N, C-alpha and C positions, 0 to 999 in steps of 0.2 A: 357406502351411502345407505342411509336408512330408507327402506321402501315404504310406500303408503300403507301396505298391508301390515307392516310392523308397527306403524303409528296409530292404526285404527283403534286399538283398545285404549289408547291414551287420549286421542283427540275426539273420538266419537265418529259415527258414520257420516254425518253431514260435512263436517270439516275435512274428514279424510277424503271424501269425494271431490271437494273443491281442490284440495292439494294434489290429488291424483290427476285431475284435469289440467291443473297448471303445469305439472311436471310433463304430462303428455304433450301439452301444447308447446312447451319449450323444445321438446325433442323434435317436433315437426316444424318448428319455426313460426308458429302462429300465435305466440304469446302477445297479448296487448302491450302497447308501449308502457314501460315503467316510468313513473314520474320521479325524478331524482330528488333526494332530500335537499332542502334549501333553507338553512337557518336564517333568522333575521338578526340584524345587529342589535346588540344591547345598547340601551341609551347610556350615553356618557354623562355622568353627573359629577362635576367637579365640586368637591365639598370643602376644599381649603379656602378660607375666606380671603377675599381681596383686601389689600391694604387700605386702611382709612386713616385720615389725618387726625388721629386722636391719641392722647398719651397712653402709654402702657403703665399700668399701676405698679409702682415700686421700682427698685433698682436691681438689676441683675448683677451678681458677682461672678467674675470670670477669673479662675486661677489656673495658670498654665505652668507646668514644670518642664522647662526646656534645657535641663542640665544633662540629659543623657545623650551626649554628642557621640559616644562610642557606638551606639545603636541607632542613632538618628531618630529619636522619638520625642514627641511632644505629648505629655500626659495632661489631659484637660479635666477640670472639675468646674462645673457651672451650676449656680443656684439661681433658679428663676421663680419669682413670686407668682403664686396662683391667685388670680382674681377671685373675689368672693363669689360663691355659688357655682363656680366652674367645675365640671366633672370630667372634662377632657381638655388636655393641652395639646395644641399642634405647634411643634417647634420645627424650624427649618435650618438647613445649612444653605448659605448663599449659593445660588445657581448661576445667575447672570452677573459676572464680575465686572465692575467698572474698569475701564482701560483695556480689558480683554475683548469687549464688544461681542461677547458670545457666552453661551451657557457652559462655561468651562470650570465651574467649581469642582475640585477634585474629591468628590464624595467617595470615590474608590479607595482613597487613602485613609479613610476613617474606619476604625475597627474597635471592637470591645465596648460597644455602646450599652450602657446600663442606666436605668432611671430609678430614683428613690422618691417616694411621696412622703414627706415628713419623716424621712429616714427609713421607710419600709419599701422593699423592692416592689415594683409594679411592672407589668408586661407592657410592651409597646408593639406597634405594627407600622411598617412603612406604608404611606399612602399608595394605593395601587396605581393611581394615575400620575402622581407627582412624587417621584422617588426621593427627592430632596427633603420631603416633609415626613416627620415622625409623629404618629398619633399615639398619645399616652393617656389612657383612662386614669383618673385619680379619684380616690374616695371623696365623698362629700365632706367639706370642711378642711380639705388640705390647704396648708398655708404656703408650702414651697415645694418645688420640684427640683431635684438635683440630678444633673446629667453628668456622667463620666465616660470618657472615651479616650482613645489614643489616635493622634494624627501621626502617620509614619512618613518621614521624609524619604523620598526615593534614595536609594543607595547607589544608583547608577543612572546615567542619562537615558538608558533604555526603559526605565520605569517612570520617567517624568523628570521635572526639574529638581535637582538636588538643592535643598534649602538649609542643610545643616552639615558641617564638617567638624573636625576636631579643633579648627581654628576660628570658625565664625558661624553665624546663623542669620537667616532672614525670616523673621516671624511675620506672617501675614494673617491678621486676625480673622478674615473671612473664611479661611481654610480650616479653622479650628475653633469655631464658636457657632452656637445655635441662637436663633432669635424667634420670638413668638409670632405666629401668623396673625394677620389682621390689622397691622399698624404700619404707618409710614416709619421707616427705620430712623428718621430723625426724631421720632417720638418715643424711642426706646432708650433708657439710660443704662449704662454698663459701668461697673467699677472693676478695672483690670489689675491683675497682679501676675508677675512672671518671675520664676526662679531661674537664674542663669548659672552657668559654670563659674567656678571660683575666679573672682577678680576680673571678669570680663567687663569691658566698657560697653555701654548701652546707648544707642542713639535712636531718637524718634522725635516726631513733632508734637507728641502728646504733652499736655501741661500738667503741672503739679506733681512732678516726680519725687518720690520718697524712697530711700534705699536703706534697708537694714540687712547687712551682710550681702548675700547674693539674691535676696528677694526684693523686687522693685515693684512699687505700687504707684499708680497715677490717679488723678482726680476722676470722679465719675464723669462720663462723657456720653453724648448721643452716639448711638450705634453706628450711624453713617460716618461720623467723625472718627470713631475708633477704626473702622474698616479703612478709612482714608489715611491712617497714620501708622504704617508698618514700622517694624524694628529691624535695624542692623545692629548686631552685637558681635564682639570678637575679642580674642586674646591679644592680638596686635592691632592697635587702633590709635587714631589721632583725629583731633578736630581743629579746624582753623576758622577764625572769624573773617568773613568777607565784606563786612559792612552792610548797611541797609537791613539789619536784623537777619542776615543770612549767614549760614555756616556750611562748610564742607566737612562732612564726617566720613572718615574712611576706615575700613577694616581690611586686613591684608593676610595673605598666606604666611608671610614672613615679615619681621619688623623692618628689614632694610628696604622693603618695597615702598615704605612711607616717606623716604628721604627725598622729597621733592625740592628742587633748587628754588631759592627765594624768588628769583625772577620769573620762574614758571608758575609758582603759586600765585603771583600777582595777576596772571591772566584770569584766574577764577574771580578775583575781586573786580577785574575789568568786565567780566561777564555779567556780574551783578549790576555794575554801572550801566552797561549797554542795554540790558534788559529794561531797567528803569527808565532810561532815556527813550527807548522805543515805545513802551506802553504808557508811560507817564505816571501811573499809580501802581500801588501794590494791593493785591487782593488777599493779603495774609498779614498777620501780625508778626510772624517770624517764619523762617523757611530753612529746611535742612536738605542739602544735597547729599543723600546717602550713597556711598560709593564702596563697592567691594572690589578689591584688587586680587583676583583669584582665577585659577583655572580648575579649581576643585569644586566650588559651589557653582550652581548653574547660572548661566548668563541671564540678565534681565535689564529692561529699560521700561519703567512703568511710572505713570504720572499720578500725582496727588496734589491736593490744593496747597498744602503747606510743606510738602516734601516730595522727593522723587527717589525711586529705587534705580540704581545704576550699577553696571558691572563693566570694568575695564579688564583687559589682559593684565597679568601680574606686574609687568614692568612699565606700564603706561605712564607713570609719573616720574620714573627714574631714567628711562631711556626716551627722553623727550622727542628727539628727532626720529628715531626708528619706529616709535609707536604713534607718530603723529596721526596716522589714519584712524586710530581707535578711539579718539576722545570726543566724538561728536555727540554721543548719547546724552551727556549731561545738559548741553545747550538745548537739545530737542525737548527733553523732559521738563526743563525749567519753563520753556515757552508754554507748555500745557497748563501751567498754573492759571494763565490767562485764557488760552484757547483750549477748551476741553473741560476745564474744571469750573472756572468762573462763568465763561460763556460756553454753553453746551447745546447741541442740537436738540430741539424739542422732542423729536421722536426717539432720542437716545437717553434722555433723562427718564428715570423710573423712580417710583416712590419706595420700592423695596428691591430685593435681589431675586424676586420671583417673576415679576412682570417682564416679558420678553423685550429686549432692546432692539431698536431699529437703527440701521447704520447708513441711511441714505445720504447723509451729509459728511461722511468721513473724508471726502476730498477737501473739505474745509477744515474739519477737526484735525486730521492728520496731515493732509497735503500742505496747508499753509504753515502748520507747525514744522514740517520738514523744510520748508522754504526758510522760515525764520531761524531754525536750528542751524542751518548752514551759514546764514548771514551773520548771526551772532557769534558763531564759532570763529569766523574770520575776523569780525570786528574786534573781538576780545583778544585774539591770539591763542586761544585754546587749541586751535588748529591753524596751520599756516594757510595763507591764501592759495598757494599752489596745490595743497592737498584738497582744499574745498573745491577748487576748480576741477581737480581730478574726479572728485565724487560727482560733480555735476556732469562731467564728460561721460562717466560711466552710464549715468541715467540716459543722457542724450543718445549715446551710441546704442544702448540696449533698445530703446524705443524706436530708433531709426530702422531697426530690422526685426522687431518682435512680431512673429506671425500671428499671435493671438489677437492683436489689435484688429485683424481683419473681420473678426466675428463678435468680439466682446467689448463693451464700452468700459470706460474707467468707472462710471457709476455702478455698473453691475459688479465690479470687483469689490465694492463695499459689502457685498454679501459673503465674501470669502471667509471672514472670521467664523461664520456659522456653517458655511458649506464645507470648508476644508480644515479649519482650525490649525493651520500651519503644518499640516502633515505633508510629508514628501510625496510628490507625484512624478510619474515617469517623464512627462514632457511639459514642464512648467512654463516654457516659453509659448506654448500653444494653449494650455489651459488658461494662462494668465494667473496672477495671484493678487496680492494686495497692492495693486498698482496705483491706488488712490494716494499713496504716499509720494512716490517719486515722479510719476507723471503729473499728479496734482501739483507738486512743487514746480515743475516746468511751466504749467499753466499759470501759476501765480507769478512766476518770473515774467511771463508775457503781460499779465495784467499790470504789474509794476511798471513795465516799460511803456505800455499804452498811456498810463497816467502821466509819466514823466514827459513823454513826447507831447501829450495833449495839453500840458501845463507849462511847456517850455522849461522843464526841469525844476519848477517851483514845488511840485508835490510828487508823491510816490506812494507806494504801499505802506510806508511808515505812517503816513497820515491816516490811512484806513485803520491801521493797528491801534492808533490812539483813539480814534472815533469809535471803533467797534468793541475793543477790549478794555477801554478806559473806564470811565465812570467814577464812582466815589472811592476815594482813598480808604483802604482798610475794609472794604465791603467783602466780608468773608461769606458770601452767599453764592447763589447760582442764578444766572439770567439765561433763559433759553432763547433760541433763534430758529428761523426757518430760511428757506431759499430766498424769499422776498426780502427778508431783513438784510441779507448779504447784499443783494442787488441795490436796495435803497441806500445803504451806507456807501457803497461804491459810487453811486450816482451823486451822493453828497460831496464826494471828492472830485469827481470828473463826470459830467453828464455824458453818457455813452449807452449803447444798447448792451448792457452787461448781462441781462438775462439770455439774450441770443448767443453772446460770446461763451458763457459758461455751458449752455446746453450743447453748443456745437463742439466744444473741446472735451466735454466730460460725458455727455449722454449719447453721442453718435458713435458709429463704428466705421472702421476702415478710413479714418481721417488721416491727413498728412501727419508725419512725425512731429511731435511737439517741440520744434526747434526754432519757432519764430521769435520767442522771447530772447533766446541766445543771440540771434541775428540782430534784433532791435537793440540789444545791449552792447553791440559792437564786437561780438566774438563769433567764431565759427567752429564747427565740429570738423576735426581733421583726424586722419589715421596715421599711426606711426608703428614701427616695428618693435618698439619697447613700451612697456606699460607706463602709464602716467604715475605720478608720485603716490596717489591714493591706492591705486591698484597694486603697485609694486610693493608697498609696505604691507598690504593685506596678504599678498601671496607669500612674501618672505616669512611672515609670522605663521601662516597656516600651512605652508609647505605644499600648496596646490599649484597647478599650472593651468591658468585660465586661457583656453584657446577658443572661447565662445564666439569671438568675432571673426575668427578665421576658419579653422577646421570645423568648429561647431560643437566642441566638447570642453568640459572642465574635468581635469584629471587630478585625483588626490595624490598624496605623497607616496602611496603604494603603487601607483600606476593604474589605478582603477578609475573607470569613467564614473564621475559623480552626477553629471547631467549632460544631456544631448539637446542641442537646439533643433527644433522641428524644422524640417526642410533644408537643413544644412548638408554639406558634403558628407559629414560623419553619419547623419541620419540616412542619407541615400545609400550608404554602405552598410546599414544596419549595425553601426557601432553605437550601442545604446548603454544605458545605465547598468552598472554592475559588471560590465565587461572589463577584464584586466588585460592591458596591453603588455605582452610578453616580449615582443621584438619589433624593431623598426628597420625596414629594408635589410633584413637578414642579420641584424645585430641586436644585442640585448637592449631593452628599453631603458632610456633615461630621459629626463626632461630636456637636456641639451640635445640629445640625439633626435628627438621628435621635432624640436624647433629647427634643427639643421635640415631635416628632411623636408619640412614645409618650405624653407628658404630655397633649397635646391630644386624643388618641384616647379618653382617659378620659371626656370629656364630649361629644365630637362624635358618637360612635356610628358614625363612619366608619372603614373599614379604612385601614391605613397603606399607601400606594402607593409601591412601590420600582421603580426601573429597575435591572435586574441584568444583568451580563455574565458569562456562564459558558461557558467553552470556545468563545469567539467567537460565542456565541449570546446576543443581547440581547433581553430581554423585560421587560414590566411585570408585576409580581406584586402581589397584595394580601394583606396580613397582617392577619388579624382578631385584634386584641389590644387590650383596654381596661383592663388591670390596672395600668398606670402603671409607673414605674421601681421596682425592688425590689432591695434589697441586705440581706444578713443582718447582724444585730447581736445581741450578748448584753447584756441589761440585768438589773439586780437585780429580782427579783420583788416585793420589799418593801424598805422603808427599812432602813438600818443595814448593818453588816458581815455578809456572807454566807459560806457555807462555801467557795465558790470563791475569795473574797478571802483567806481564811485559808490555803487551799492554795497560793496564789501568793505569799504573804508570805515575806520572807527568814527563814532559820533561823539565820543567823550575823551578827555585827557589830552595830553600834549601831542599825541599822534593823530588827533582828529583831523579829517580832511576838510576841504573847503566846500564839499557838496552841501546843498541845502538840507536841512533836517528832514524834509520830505523826500 
């Protein structure tokens, strides 16, 4: 340490004396209290302009080379007119994505960004507060700014959703295009062009398609319409006309997967019939059901106004009975053309993809869509009635014992797209997840039955659908709504305290399980030792063993615990996610062996003994459970046709039931 005497020639006598006194005081513990440094916060100034409802001058040209399927690359060149007098351009990648309900734009997959101002390189800087925005200074008089970059499709599911394989691709414009800040996206015009692999077929709802070789161009279109019109393209592909200006466009891993039997293809035409019978009008001039039959490209179910993105397991069209459980997504996403795209919650509608979305009414947007998706799947025959009942039973069984309902409301789960973004969590049953889908569905089933009982069967939620989602034929616009609009329309169908009903079911915590609608519809939740048709098909395809309703675990095909139900017997024994079951009661693990052990424990009174390997720690644990195998089913409460039977019955064609249209 430097002494005060050594510092004296440098600091001078006065300062040296003060320093000496301070050091001496420190040594004797008499130093005056030091005031800690305390910085003040910098003022946050957001300088990216808010969107205004004014046209952007000129048309953007967007050119994407999507032919490099071997490396999974989309190479983008985009030319943006520069308004007169502008010396800086702010361009953005979409952040809040429609249908995702969250700021999930994959900006992490964009690389190699470069800008040219009238052909000359210019520097750029990412906005320090809004990292989806790029600030690009341009020389005075610049006429156009050219951006080039690469969007990289994930090559494995651990990197994100795979969008490109050697057989197919799913091009989503919002993930590989920039738009100028300061404008409603409906006020920005874009002329798109895409280059595809040799001889691939291309499907999209975009208009004005022109093809020269493998380069495809469409008419200039508003940017929001472009984003709402994704592409499925593939080497093995086929399109079928469903009537009502609707098509089913499929791409597949192999050509044989497209060989759907004629009688099964008819169910998709019936889906179009049933949807039009339900809603009364179309809010599109044409519609494409985009379908990928694949286990190589990532799964998807995403709504758009004039199309939808859907994925089935590869054999879903050719193994009609075995894959019955897998075909609901198309019905669900089709309903969204009316519920979610034409009618949209006011706090979820945004003028651009920068303004945060609010999800408070997703129990309507997604919950009623889940309801109608199941109903239309059964009415059309895309799924059998037994499988639809099985799906309803799974939801009823889950919510009858879900511990998270004790502390968290359905409405609060509408925040999950932003809180969790579908990331895995250790105890999903306690955290809860996006329960506005399936618990919302059960609430809407109860609402339907209240209307039917209150009107003597003359009306039902079908009448609400026509009133709320109807309107003018061909209105390809958007009409927003709020909570009061929902209540007012319900009251127009049947006067009732709908506001109190919805708040009690959706905004409260620790409420009774949402089974009242099932009971009112003449069915009851029962438990059996074998899985219902929906659950059996799903387990057979995925190779898992779902013991959630009994032991409290779901086990993958390798014997590893994929999830543990909070408060279950497995939870009490600390049998948690990631643990691999090596042995059951002294014998090697197998699905049949653990099921047999569960059955034997009902009469033996002995705990189930498991050897478990978790994080290289092997131990024997005992699980105290004697309740047997349990799987949820829905069964009629009495003999004869029930209300739920009438709800799921067709409304069109020769198989249409005698139930009133309402």
